[in-house]
N, CA and C atoms as a LAMMPS dump frame, in Angstrom:
ITEM: TIMESTEP
0
ITEM: NUMBER OF ATOMS
627
ITEM: BOX BOUNDS ff ff ff
-5.0000000000000000e+02 5.0000000000000000e+02
-5.0000000000000000e+02 5.0000000000000000e+02
-5.0000000000000000e+02 5.0000000000000000e+02
ITEM: ATOMS id mol type element x y z
1 1 1 N -236.165 -400.874 97.863
2 1 2 C -236.178 -401.948 96.889
3 1 3 C -236.09 -401.431 95.646
4 2 1 N -235.212 -401.161 94.861
5 2 2 C -235.333 -400.828 93.363
6 2 3 C -235.986 -401.542 92.709
7 3 1 N -236.636 -401.082 91.525
8 3 2 C -237.667 -401.081 90.441
9 3 3 C -237.401 -402.009 90.068
10 4 1 N -235.276 -402.221 89.602
11 4 2 C -234.502 -403.575 88.975
12 4 3 C -234.851 -404.647 89.856
13 5 1 N -235.717 -404.811 90.945
14 5 2 C -235.474 -406.084 91.563
15 5 3 C -236.991 -406.547 91.477
16 6 1 N -238.223 -405.759 90.597
17 6 2 C -239.308 -406.546 91.017
18 6 3 C -239.383 -407.195 90.456
19 7 1 N -239.096 -407.831 89.491
20 7 2 C -239.19 -409.373 88.653
21 7 3 C -238.012 -410.173 89.243
22 8 1 N -238.876 -411.591 89.02
23 8 2 C -238.191 -412.379 89.658
24 8 3 C -236.956 -412.675 88.516
25 9 1 N -235.928 -412.919 88.662
26 9 2 C -234.393 -413.637 88.243
27 9 3 C -234.713 -414.815 87.925
28 10 1 N -234.49 -414.782 86.769
29 10 2 C -234.236 -416.405 86.062
30 10 3 C -232.905 -416.939 85.631
31 11 1 N -232.621 -417.774 86.567
32 11 2 C -231.165 -418.275 85.697
33 11 3 C -231.145 -419.743 85.815
34 12 1 N -230.371 -420.838 85.322
35 12 2 C -229.963 -421.974 85.025
36 12 3 C -229.52 -422.446 86.227
37 13 1 N -229.751 -423.361 86.932
38 13 2 C -229.018 -424.441 88.247
39 13 3 C -227.814 -424.485 88.202
40 14 1 N -226.478 -424.011 86.753
41 14 2 C -225.847 -424.282 86.903
42 14 3 C -225.103 -422.8 87.608
43 15 1 N -225.829 -421.759 87.38
44 15 2 C -225.757 -420.381 87.969
45 15 3 C -225.665 -420.282 89.537
46 16 1 N -225.912 -421.689 90.16
47 16 2 C -225.931 -421.618 91.599
48 16 3 C -224.155 -421.783 92.149
49 17 1 N -223.27 -422.035 91.173
50 17 2 C -222.181 -422.09 91.851
51 17 3 C -221.506 -420.992 91.775
52 18 1 N -222.067 -419.901 91.289
53 18 2 C -221.3 -418.208 90.546
54 18 3 C -221.612 -417.513 92.337
55 19 1 N -222.502 -418.261 92.968
56 19 2 C -222.848 -417.294 94.127
57 19 3 C -221.576 -418.026 95.598
58 20 1 N -221.004 -417.518 95.616
59 20 2 C -219.566 -417.563 96.496
60 20 3 C -220.523 -418.012 97.995
61 21 1 N -219.378 -419.084 98.498
62 21 2 C -219.935 -419.423 99.928
63 21 3 C -219.074 -418.935 101.399
64 22 1 N -217.598 -419.8 100.534
65 22 2 C -216.725 -419.455 101.532
66 22 3 C -215.747 -417.882 101.224
67 23 1 N -216.284 -417.151 100.344
68 23 2 C -215.161 -415.952 100.331
69 23 3 C -216.085 -414.958 100.688
70 24 1 N -217.182 -415.18 101.604
71 24 2 C -218.07 -414.088 101.524
72 24 3 C -217.241 -412.787 102.682
73 25 1 N -217.471 -411.603 102.789
74 25 2 C -216.538 -410.475 103.681
75 25 3 C -216.816 -410.637 104.922
76 26 1 N -215.811 -410.722 105.275
77 26 2 C -215.842 -410.863 106.927
78 26 3 C -216.342 -409.667 107.813
79 27 1 N -216.907 -408.776 106.979
80 27 2 C -217.646 -407.403 107.373
81 27 3 C -218.875 -407.936 107.689
82 28 1 N -220.197 -408.485 108.403
83 28 2 C -221.32 -408.41 108.096
84 28 3 C -222.065 -407.126 108.163
85 29 1 N -222.998 -406.971 107.635
86 29 2 C -224.077 -406.344 107.558
87 29 3 C -224.637 -405.75 108.884
88 30 1 N -224.88 -404.881 109.844
89 30 2 C -226.038 -405.454 110.516
90 30 3 C -227.197 -405.689 110.195
91 31 1 N -227.472 -404.655 109.338
92 31 2 C -229.198 -404.958 108.932
93 31 3 C -229.252 -406.202 108.014
94 32 1 N -228.428 -406.963 107.493
95 32 2 C -228.378 -408.24 107.645
96 32 3 C -229.217 -409.114 108.833
97 33 1 N -228.072 -408.999 109.711
98 33 2 C -228.501 -410.173 110.696
99 33 3 C -229.616 -409.334 111.612
100 34 1 N -229.96 -408.166 111.337
101 34 2 C -231.158 -407.382 112.443
102 34 3 C -232.094 -408.244 111.558
103 35 1 N -232.242 -408.034 110.167
104 35 2 C -233.654 -408.196 109.3
105 35 3 C -233.892 -410.116 109.343
106 36 1 N -232.479 -410.946 109.667
107 36 2 C -232.576 -412.182 110.163
108 36 3 C -233.196 -412.668 110.837
109 37 1 N -233.077 -412.05 112.121
110 37 2 C -233.426 -411.85 113.393
111 37 3 C -235.01 -411.794 113.942
112 38 1 N -235.023 -410.641 113.304
113 38 2 C -236.286 -410.437 113.228
114 38 3 C -237.82 -411.187 112.183
115 39 1 N -237.121 -411.2 111.47
116 39 2 C -237.973 -411.713 110.298
117 39 3 C -238.495 -413.337 110.926
118 40 1 N -237.546 -414.035 111.706
119 40 2 C -237.336 -415.234 112.079
120 40 3 C -237.889 -415.194 113.044
121 41 1 N -237.967 -413.925 114.664
122 41 2 C -238.535 -414.622 115.617
123 41 3 C -239.682 -414.178 115.274
124 42 1 N -240.235 -413.829 114.301
125 42 2 C -241.367 -412.92 114.495
126 42 3 C -242.95 -413.591 113.838
127 43 1 N -242.051 -414.848 112.93
128 43 2 C -242.587 -415.875 112.502
129 43 3 C -242.861 -416.616 113.204
130 44 1 N -241.815 -416.951 113.73
131 44 2 C -241.78 -418.528 114.886
132 44 3 C -242.38 -418.065 116.344
133 45 1 N -243.087 -417.309 116.294
134 45 2 C -243.283 -416.755 117.535
135 45 3 C -244.857 -417.45 117.606
136 46 1 N -245.634 -416.791 116.009
137 46 2 C -246.754 -417.053 115.713
138 46 3 C -246.725 -417.271 114.151
139 47 1 N -246.405 -418.886 113.688
140 47 2 C -246.149 -419.197 112.743
141 47 3 C -248.018 -419.346 112.182
142 48 1 N -248.77 -418.571 111.93
143 48 2 C -249.392 -418.55 110.586
144 48 3 C -249.308 -418.724 109.333
145 49 1 N -250.233 -419.926 108.838
146 49 2 C -249.966 -421.047 107.64
147 49 3 C -249.609 -419.736 106.8
148 50 1 N -250.218 -418.943 106.625
149 50 2 C -250.75 -418.367 105.675
150 50 3 C -249.668 -416.992 105.195
151 51 1 N -248.979 -417.03 106.4
152 51 2 C -247.859 -415.806 105.897
153 51 3 C -246.172 -416.98 106.153
154 52 1 N -246.19 -417.787 106.375
155 52 2 C -245.274 -419.379 106.459
156 52 3 C -245.197 -419.055 104.281
157 53 1 N -246.31 -419.52 104.027
158 53 2 C -246.918 -419.446 102.576
159 53 3 C -246.309 -418.445 102.143
160 54 1 N -246.642 -417.609 102.272
161 54 2 C -245.737 -416.309 101.27
162 54 3 C -244.192 -416.518 101.758
163 55 1 N -244.036 -416.004 102.855
164 55 2 C -242.305 -416.563 102.885
165 55 3 C -241.746 -417.327 102.264
166 56 1 N -242.654 -418.743 101.841
167 56 2 C -242.086 -419.471 101.464
168 56 3 C -241.717 -419.23 99.792
169 57 1 N -242.955 -418.489 99.331
170 57 2 C -242.871 -418.25 97.404
171 57 3 C -242.733 -416.998 97.574
172 58 1 N -242.17 -416.392 98.51
173 58 2 C -241.512 -414.677 98.067
174 58 3 C -240.691 -414.556 97.294
175 59 1 N -239.759 -415.578 96.394
176 59 2 C -238.563 -415.019 95.723
177 59 3 C -239.793 -415.502 94.529
178 60 1 N -240.441 -416.386 94.063
179 60 2 C -241.229 -416.787 92.81
180 60 3 C -242.014 -415.163 92.767
181 61 1 N -242.262 -414.743 93.574
182 61 2 C -242.925 -412.928 93.123
183 61 3 C -241.803 -411.786 92.695
184 62 1 N -240.81 -412.149 94.035
185 62 2 C -240.118 -410.56 93.881
186 62 3 C -238.634 -411.26 93.556
187 63 1 N -238.061 -412.57 92.981
188 63 2 C -237.139 -412.432 92.695
189 63 3 C -236.005 -412.925 93.561
190 64 1 N -234.663 -413.388 93.495
191 64 2 C -233.861 -413.911 93.951
192 64 3 C -233.589 -412.767 94.587
193 65 1 N -233.103 -411.265 93.856
194 65 2 C -232.417 -410.42 94.005
195 65 3 C -232.771 -409.496 95.947
196 66 1 N -233.826 -410.109 95.62
197 66 2 C -234.905 -409.405 97.056
198 66 3 C -233.644 -409.537 98.33
199 67 1 N -234.003 -410.63 98.554
200 67 2 C -233.374 -411.549 99.332
201 67 3 C -232.007 -411.53 99.337
202 68 1 N -231.546 -411.403 98.229
203 68 2 C -229.754 -411.266 98.439
204 68 3 C -229.65 -409.792 98.859
205 69 1 N -230.295 -409.169 98.456
206 69 2 C -229.813 -407.212 98.733
207 69 3 C -229.4 -407.874 100.369
208 70 1 N -230.475 -408.679 101.048
209 70 2 C -230.392 -408.314 102.482
210 70 3 C -229.483 -409.288 102.737
211 71 1 N -228.784 -410.525 102.132
212 71 2 C -228.582 -411.278 103.074
213 71 3 C -227.368 -412.234 102.404
214 72 1 N -226.938 -411.89 101.065
215 72 2 C -226.019 -412.546 100.052
216 72 3 C -224.671 -412.62 100.622
217 73 1 N -224.613 -411.184 101.29
218 73 2 C -223.229 -410.72 101.669
219 73 3 C -222.949 -411.411 102.922
220 74 1 N -223.918 -411.896 103.923
221 74 2 C -223.778 -412.791 104.912
222 74 3 C -222.677 -413.45 105.188
223 75 1 N -221.555 -413.617 106.264
224 75 2 C -220.753 -415.156 106.438
225 75 3 C -221.554 -416.593 106.034
226 76 1 N -221.247 -417.61 105.736
227 76 2 C -221.812 -418.935 105.625
228 76 3 C -222.745 -419.09 106.624
229 77 1 N -221.938 -419.419 108.1
230 77 2 C -222.458 -419.667 109.162
231 77 3 C -222.405 -418.47 109.78
232 78 1 N -224.107 -417.931 109.088
233 78 2 C -224.469 -416.797 109.783
234 78 3 C -226.342 -416.875 109.782
235 79 1 N -226.789 -416.511 110.37
236 79 2 C -228.281 -416.779 110.515
237 79 3 C -228.431 -416.114 108.919
238 80 1 N -228.132 -414.804 108.575
239 80 2 C -228.597 -414.245 107.367
240 80 3 C -228.21 -415.357 106.127
241 81 1 N -226.86 -415.825 106.812
242 81 2 C -226.237 -416.704 105.798
243 81 3 C -226.91 -418.173 105.255
244 82 1 N -227.509 -418.618 106.258
245 82 2 C -228.037 -419.813 105.989
246 82 3 C -229.576 -419.473 105.264
247 83 1 N -230.297 -418.478 105.632
248 83 2 C -231.275 -418.299 104.826
249 83 3 C -231.26 -418.435 103.186
250 84 1 N -230.465 -417.378 103.546
251 84 2 C -229.773 -416.985 101.785
252 84 3 C -229.484 -418.066 101.076
253 85 1 N -228.865 -419.264 101.708
254 85 2 C -229.012 -420.238 100.826
255 85 3 C -229.85 -421.375 100.957
256 86 1 N -230.55 -421.211 102.033
257 86 2 C -232.16 -421.803 101.347
258 86 3 C -233.033 -421.772 100.414
259 87 1 N -233.216 -420.087 100.73
260 87 2 C -233.61 -419.142 99.403
261 87 3 C -233.261 -420.182 98.125
262 88 1 N -231.681 -419.771 98.002
263 88 2 C -231.084 -420.237 96.356
264 88 3 C -230.902 -421.834 95.827
265 89 1 N -230.857 -422.64 96.854
266 89 2 C -230.887 -424.101 97.073
267 89 3 C -232.725 -424.409 96.667
268 90 1 N -233.703 -423.55 97.211
269 90 2 C -234.712 -423.785 96.664
270 90 3 C -235.177 -423.264 95.215
271 91 1 N -234.44 -421.804 94.702
272 91 2 C -234.841 -421.641 93.811
273 91 3 C -234.071 -422.661 92.376
274 92 1 N -232.476 -422.686 92.933
275 92 2 C -231.875 -423.485 92.192
276 92 3 C -232.365 -425.355 92.188
277 93 1 N -233.645 -425.338 92.921
278 93 2 C -234.648 -426.688 92.537
279 93 3 C -235.304 -426.419 91.98
280 94 1 N -236.269 -425.615 91.772
281 94 2 C -237.449 -424.904 91.102
282 94 3 C -236.602 -424.305 89.693
283 95 1 N -236.108 -423.786 89.585
284 95 2 C -235.659 -423.436 88.249
285 95 3 C -234.871 -424.631 87.629
286 96 1 N -235.252 -426.091 87.899
287 96 2 C -234.492 -427.165 87.175
288 96 3 C -234.743 -428.652 88.233
289 97 1 N -235.837 -428.701 88.15
290 97 2 C -236.889 -429.596 88.935
291 97 3 C -236.223 -431.023 88.086
292 98 1 N -236.215 -431.38 86.757
293 98 2 C -235.966 -432.873 86.594
294 98 3 C -234.66 -432.99 86.574
295 99 1 N -233.457 -431.843 86.167
296 99 2 C -232.432 -432.467 86.133
297 99 3 C -231.658 -432.9 88.021
298 100 1 N -232.341 -431.693 88.6
299 100 2 C -231.9 -431.929 89.883
300 100 3 C -232.41 -433.17 90.968
301 101 1 N -233.67 -433.663 90.119
302 101 2 C -234.202 -434.898 90.622
303 101 3 C -233.42 -436.171 90.096
304 102 1 N -232.752 -435.516 88.989
305 102 2 C -232.144 -436.769 88.515
306 102 3 C -230.705 -437.058 89.667
307 103 1 N -230.091 -436.105 89.795
308 103 2 C -228.697 -435.706 90.368
309 103 3 C -229.38 -436.63 91.513
310 104 1 N -230.1 -436.374 92.63
311 104 2 C -230.848 -436.846 93.986
312 104 3 C -230.884 -438.027 93.853
313 105 1 N -231.698 -438.612 92.784
314 105 2 C -231.912 -439.652 92.646
315 105 3 C -230.509 -440.516 92.531
316 106 1 N -229.785 -440.205 91.58
317 106 2 C -228.349 -440.958 91.214
318 106 3 C -227.518 -441.318 93.018
319 107 1 N -227.874 -439.721 93.488
320 107 2 C -227.216 -439.746 94.662
321 107 3 C -227.468 -441.168 95.822
322 108 1 N -228.956 -441.425 95.743
323 108 2 C -229.19 -442.487 96.57
324 108 3 C -228.566 -443.192 96.207
325 109 1 N -228.718 -443.998 95.14
326 109 2 C -228.51 -445.095 94.32
327 109 3 C -226.498 -445.383 95.225
328 110 1 N -225.787 -444.178 94.968
329 110 2 C -224.607 -444.661 95.775
330 110 3 C -223.757 -444.462 97.072
331 111 1 N -224.689 -443.976 97.892
332 111 2 C -224.633 -443.101 98.765
333 111 3 C -224.97 -444.182 99.8
334 112 1 N -223.713 -444.49 101.054
335 112 2 C -224.333 -445.602 102.012
336 112 3 C -224.052 -444.661 103.182
337 113 1 N -224.725 -443.13 102.759
338 113 2 C -224.752 -443.227 104.063
339 113 3 C -226.474 -442.875 104.488
340 114 1 N -226.862 -442.23 105.203
341 114 2 C -228.498 -442.005 105.801
342 114 3 C -228.897 -441.157 105.334
343 115 1 N -228.013 -439.791 104.154
344 115 2 C -228.898 -438.879 104.459
345 115 3 C -230.006 -438.783 103.201
346 116 1 N -230.402 -439.787 102.232
347 116 2 C -231.342 -439.966 101.558
348 116 3 C -233.063 -439.582 102.919
349 117 1 N -232.734 -440.598 104.259
350 117 2 C -233.545 -440.778 105.262
351 117 3 C -233.804 -439.321 106.102
352 118 1 N -232.71 -438.689 106.191
353 118 2 C -232.707 -437.584 106.828
354 118 3 C -233.229 -436.102 105.919
355 119 1 N -232.98 -436.371 104.511
356 119 2 C -233.531 -435.491 103.744
357 119 3 C -235.235 -435.409 103.108
358 120 1 N -235.851 -436.67 103.459
359 120 2 C -236.377 -436.76 103.412
360 120 3 C -237.447 -437.056 102.708
361 121 1 N -236.755 -437.208 101.12
362 121 2 C -237.552 -436.845 99.877
363 121 3 C -238.742 -438.444 99.783
364 122 1 N -239.211 -438.158 99.086
365 122 2 C -240.578 -439.664 98.69
366 122 3 C -239.758 -440.158 97.555
367 123 1 N -239.589 -441.428 97.814
368 123 2 C -238.697 -442.582 96.344
369 123 3 C -240.182 -443.348 96.104
370 124 1 N -239.747 -443.034 94.373
371 124 2 C -238.576 -442.864 93.675
372 124 3 C -238.684 -440.938 93.25
373 125 1 N -237.378 -440.43 93.107
374 125 2 C -237.854 -439.095 93.132
375 125 3 C -237.639 -438.505 91.882
376 126 1 N -238.844 -438.104 91.408
377 126 2 C -238.806 -437.354 90.521
378 126 3 C -239.183 -435.36 90.873
379 127 1 N -239.536 -434.633 89.778
380 127 2 C -239.668 -433.242 89.641
381 127 3 C -240.464 -432.844 90.84
382 128 1 N -241.737 -433.548 90.814
383 128 2 C -242.496 -433.232 92.018
384 128 3 C -242.106 -433.358 92.965
385 129 1 N -241.553 -434.369 93.731
386 129 2 C -241.028 -434.812 94.841
387 129 3 C -240.065 -433.883 95.287
388 130 1 N -238.982 -433.476 94.165
389 130 2 C -237.731 -432.575 94.935
390 130 3 C -238.301 -431.363 94.917
391 131 1 N -239.125 -430.948 94.055
392 131 2 C -239.602 -429.573 94.449
393 131 3 C -240.57 -429.535 95.849
394 132 1 N -241.72 -430.373 96.018
395 132 2 C -241.996 -430.054 97.837
396 132 3 C -240.795 -429.848 98.551
397 133 1 N -240.14 -431.077 98.439
398 133 2 C -238.925 -431.259 99.599
399 133 3 C -238.155 -429.332 99.787
400 134 1 N -237.99 -428.73 98.893
401 134 2 C -237.6 -427.18 98.578
402 134 3 C -238.644 -426.694 99.469
403 135 1 N -239.917 -426.744 99.518
404 135 2 C -240.802 -426.592 99.888
405 135 3 C -241.083 -426.562 101.694
406 136 1 N -240.968 -427.578 101.913
407 136 2 C -240.884 -428.293 103.012
408 136 3 C -239.296 -427.868 104.052
409 137 1 N -238.827 -427.583 103.652
410 137 2 C -236.909 -427.158 104.167
411 137 3 C -237.422 -425.866 104.37
412 138 1 N -238.186 -425.106 103.606
413 138 2 C -238.049 -423.421 103.819
414 138 3 C -239.023 -423.613 104.98
415 139 1 N -240.44 -423.981 104.629
416 139 2 C -241.195 -424.448 105.677
417 139 3 C -240.99 -424.582 106.963
418 140 1 N -239.536 -425.418 106.997
419 140 2 C -239.785 -425.822 108.734
420 140 3 C -239 -424.613 109.071
421 141 1 N -237.847 -423.378 108.178
422 141 2 C -237.254 -422.62 109.019
423 141 3 C -238.078 -421.337 109.799
424 142 1 N -239.281 -421.589 109.188
425 142 2 C -240.514 -421.077 109.644
426 142 3 C -241.247 -421.181 111.011
427 143 1 N -241.487 -422.371 110.848
428 143 2 C -242.836 -423.277 111.848
429 143 3 C -242.307 -424.35 112.111
430 144 1 N -240.942 -424.927 112.069
431 144 2 C -240.598 -426.226 113.063
432 144 3 C -239.266 -426.094 113.788
433 145 1 N -238.315 -427.303 113.624
434 145 2 C -237.066 -427.106 114.193
435 145 3 C -236.292 -426.581 113.577
436 146 1 N -235.869 -425.579 113.433
437 146 2 C -235.024 -424.605 112.576
438 146 3 C -233.468 -425.733 112.087
439 147 1 N -232.94 -426.006 113.148
440 147 2 C -231.826 -427.312 113.154
441 147 3 C -232.541 -428.476 112.019
442 148 1 N -233.485 -428.569 112.314
443 148 2 C -233.629 -429.758 111.691
444 148 3 C -233.984 -429.525 109.952
445 149 1 N -234.224 -428.408 109.944
446 149 2 C -234.692 -428.187 108.828
447 149 3 C -233.026 -427.621 107.678
448 150 1 N -232.393 -427.075 108.24
449 150 2 C -231.379 -427.226 108.387
450 150 3 C -230.445 -428.566 107.685
451 151 1 N -230.596 -429.539 108.64
452 151 2 C -229.768 -430.415 108.379
453 151 3 C -230.604 -431.382 107.207
454 152 1 N -231.801 -431.313 106.82
455 152 2 C -232.165 -431.518 106.241
456 152 3 C -231.562 -431.437 104.638
457 153 1 N -231.814 -429.392 104.858
458 153 2 C -230.924 -428.884 103.841
459 153 3 C -229.402 -429.662 103.283
460 154 1 N -229.237 -429.942 104.16
461 154 2 C -227.661 -430.159 104.703
462 154 3 C -227.145 -432.193 103.972
463 155 1 N -228.471 -432.701 104.079
464 155 2 C -228.398 -433.988 103.543
465 155 3 C -228.9 -433.677 102.028
466 156 1 N -229.919 -433.06 101.778
467 156 2 C -229.847 -432.944 100.62
468 156 3 C -228.866 -432.519 99.865
469 157 1 N -228.374 -431.782 99.654
470 157 2 C -227.175 -430.894 99.528
471 157 3 C -225.798 -432.293 99.131
472 158 1 N -225.777 -432.761 100.363
473 158 2 C -224.631 -434.029 99.986
474 158 3 C -225.088 -434.981 99.129
475 159 1 N -226.21 -435.929 99.294
476 159 2 C -226.718 -436.655 98.158
477 159 3 C -226.509 -435.846 96.841
478 160 1 N -227.074 -434.584 96.656
479 160 2 C -227.054 -434.034 95.328
480 160 3 C -225.287 -434.139 94.642
481 161 1 N -224.678 -433.407 96.018
482 161 2 C -223.134 -433.836 95.346
483 161 3 C -222.573 -435.163 95.086
484 162 1 N -222.857 -435.91 95.705
485 162 2 C -222.498 -437.153 95.582
486 162 3 C -223.007 -438.072 93.603
487 163 1 N -224.752 -437.994 93.803
488 163 2 C -225.097 -437.812 92.51
489 163 3 C -224.229 -437.137 91.305
490 164 1 N -223.79 -436.217 91.577
491 164 2 C -222.909 -435.119 90.302
492 164 3 C -221.49 -435.299 90.232
493 165 1 N -221.197 -436.338 91.416
494 165 2 C -219.648 -436.754 91.073
495 165 3 C -219.757 -438.183 90.282
496 166 1 N -221.407 -438.898 90.5
497 166 2 C -221.139 -440.062 90.253
498 166 3 C -221.694 -440.057 88.361
499 167 1 N -222.465 -439 88.151
500 167 2 C -222.712 -438.911 86.743
501 167 3 C -221.557 -437.951 85.839
502 168 1 N -221.097 -437.405 86.721
503 168 2 C -219.584 -436.972 86.024
504 168 3 C -218.676 -438.05 86.056
505 169 1 N -218.824 -439.079 86.471
506 169 2 C -217.711 -440.421 86.177
507 169 3 C -218.344 -440.712 85.015
508 170 1 N -219.149 -440.795 84.585
509 170 2 C -220.067 -440.945 83.279
510 170 3 C -219.549 -440.501 81.979
511 171 1 N -219.176 -440.027 82.418
512 171 2 C -219.173 -438.207 81.326
513 171 3 C -217.335 -438.588 81.37
514 172 1 N -216.737 -438.688 82.277
515 172 2 C -215.368 -438.374 81.853
516 172 3 C -214.432 -438.892 80.431
517 173 1 N -214.901 -439.429 79.94
518 173 2 C -213.945 -440.484 78.839
519 173 3 C -214.846 -439.632 77.687
520 174 1 N -216.317 -439.416 77.623
521 174 2 C -216.976 -438.85 76.336
522 174 3 C -217.037 -437.107 76.208
523 175 1 N -217.674 -436.549 77.111
524 175 2 C -217.361 -435.397 77.371
525 175 3 C -216.819 -434.937 78.474
526 176 1 N -215.761 -434.516 78.506
527 176 2 C -214.885 -434.084 79.67
528 176 3 C -215.123 -432.651 80.362
529 177 1 N -215.74 -431.937 79.425
530 177 2 C -216.217 -430.651 79.57
531 177 3 C -217.806 -430.406 80.958
532 178 1 N -218.466 -431.64 80.115
533 178 2 C -219.332 -431.707 81.1
534 178 3 C -219.202 -432.164 82.322
535 179 1 N -218.559 -433.406 82.57
536 179 2 C -217.71 -433.801 83.365
537 179 3 C -217.506 -433.099 84.59
538 180 1 N -216.2 -431.894 84.399
539 180 2 C -215.659 -431.237 84.747
540 180 3 C -216.823 -430.016 85.837
541 181 1 N -218.05 -429.758 84.841
542 181 2 C -218.735 -428.659 85.315
543 181 3 C -219.876 -429.8 86.28
544 182 1 N -220.244 -430.889 85.925
545 182 2 C -220.815 -431.784 87.176
546 182 3 C -219.481 -431.904 88.711
547 183 1 N -218.392 -431.822 88.154
548 183 2 C -217.497 -432.399 89.574
549 183 3 C -217.371 -430.656 90.316
550 184 1 N -217.61 -429.298 89.484
551 184 2 C -217.49 -428.384 90.256
552 184 3 C -218.942 -427.959 90.976
553 185 1 N -219.373 -427.95 90.322
554 185 2 C -220.678 -428.608 91.082
555 185 3 C -221.002 -429.314 92.375
556 186 1 N -220.478 -430.416 92.253
557 186 2 C -220.452 -431.523 93.64
558 186 3 C -219.71 -430.8 94.295
559 187 1 N -218.727 -430.116 94.452
560 187 2 C -217.577 -428.8 95.364
561 187 3 C -218.99 -428.271 96.004
562 188 1 N -219.096 -427.474 95.391
563 188 2 C -220.332 -426.235 95.755
564 188 3 C -221.051 -426.728 96.982
565 189 1 N -221.991 -428.003 96.239
566 189 2 C -222.799 -429.174 97.403
567 189 3 C -222.535 -429.03 98.07
568 190 1 N -221.258 -429.862 98.187
569 190 2 C -220.788 -430.033 99.123
570 190 3 C -220.434 -429.053 100.324
571 191 1 N -219.609 -428.216 100.152
572 191 2 C -219.255 -427.142 100.532
573 191 3 C -220.667 -426.793 101.363
574 192 1 N -221.704 -426.611 100.555
575 192 2 C -223.254 -425.621 100.911
576 192 3 C -223.4 -426.516 101.934
577 193 1 N -223.274 -427.989 101.749
578 193 2 C -223.72 -429.075 103.029
579 193 3 C -222.935 -428.981 104.239
580 194 1 N -221.593 -428.595 104.106
581 194 2 C -221.099 -428.422 105.525
582 194 3 C -221.481 -427.115 105.817
583 195 1 N -221.542 -425.965 105.14
584 195 2 C -222.429 -424.576 105.587
585 195 3 C -223.884 -424.867 106.278
586 196 1 N -224.483 -425.897 105.824
587 196 2 C -226.112 -425.994 106.627
588 196 3 C -225.289 -427.257 107.979
589 197 1 N -224.48 -427.324 107.6
590 197 2 C -224.194 -428.689 109.035
591 197 3 C -223.693 -427.559 110.59
592 198 1 N -222.842 -426.773 110.119
593 198 2 C -222.429 -425.731 110.758
594 198 3 C -223.15 -425.258 111.757
595 199 1 N -224.358 -424.655 111.041
596 199 2 C -225.359 -423.383 111.412
597 199 3 C -226.425 -424.447 112.394
598 200 1 N -226.537 -425.919 112.128
599 200 2 C -227.342 -426.397 112.445
600 200 3 C -227.028 -427.036 114.365
601 201 1 N -225.194 -426.659 113.939
602 201 2 C -224.567 -426.955 115.318
603 201 3 C -224.608 -425.421 116.298
604 202 1 N -224.691 -424.677 115.816
605 202 2 C -224.888 -423.43 115.697
606 202 3 C -225.813 -422.909 116.744
607 203 1 N -227.3 -423.097 116.105
608 203 2 C -228.245 -422.933 116.408
609 203 3 C -228.55 -423.644 117.938
610 204 1 N -228.246 -425.414 117.878
611 204 2 C -228.542 -425.92 118.65
612 204 3 C -228.113 -425.336 120.398
613 205 1 N -226.632 -424.597 119.734
614 205 2 C -226.235 -424.426 120.821
615 205 3 C -226.187 -422.413 121.431
616 206 1 N -228.031 -422.167 121.08
617 206 2 C -228.174 -421.039 120.102
618 206 3 C -226.531 -420.093 120.38
619 207 1 N -226.009 -420.17 119.24
620 207 2 C -224.801 -419.656 119.152
621 207 3 C -224.678 -418.723 117.579
622 208 1 N -226.425 -419.28 117.051
623 208 2 C -226.11 -418.549 115.585
624 208 3 C -225.993 -417.344 115.528
625 209 1 N -225.184 -416.101 115.114
626 209 2 C -225.495 -415.132 115.104
627 209 3 C -226.381 -414.59 113.875
């Protein structure tokens, strides 16, 4: 790993949208798949809490670039693609827990689906609760039911997407640029939710490569 990737990379939550999900290259690196499968198999076989804690906090020390080098180019509906998106969503949450909590809380207020229950965030939802959810989901990847972790991530993304759309409506008549930004973010979260849901179904059918 190059020295350039030693420090954690910092960026605002809005940069989440710049990491494309649907435009992943068709040809996936063998290394991405091998590392994802090897890591998951080894940790899940013996989920030492200390090891799981280090993996959850890995990008806090090494930066998102360290994970991106391995898995960012993988297709969305693949094991490395799912792991990359889980880490990316966690980073987005941790870099703006207040803003993310507000969007999530708004989503819970307007959604008619059971997604808030599936996501499992404590209510009312503040920054501490939203950070705890991010860590719980990632911990579930390594030491729980992987499909359930993906379902929780998908539910979280759907709630935030709805929250973004609702807040965008508030800004439409006064701050159109802000409304457009939130609408774009809503689409990004909605797409990511679909990707997580697909990966969960593939995992349950033992076909998530």
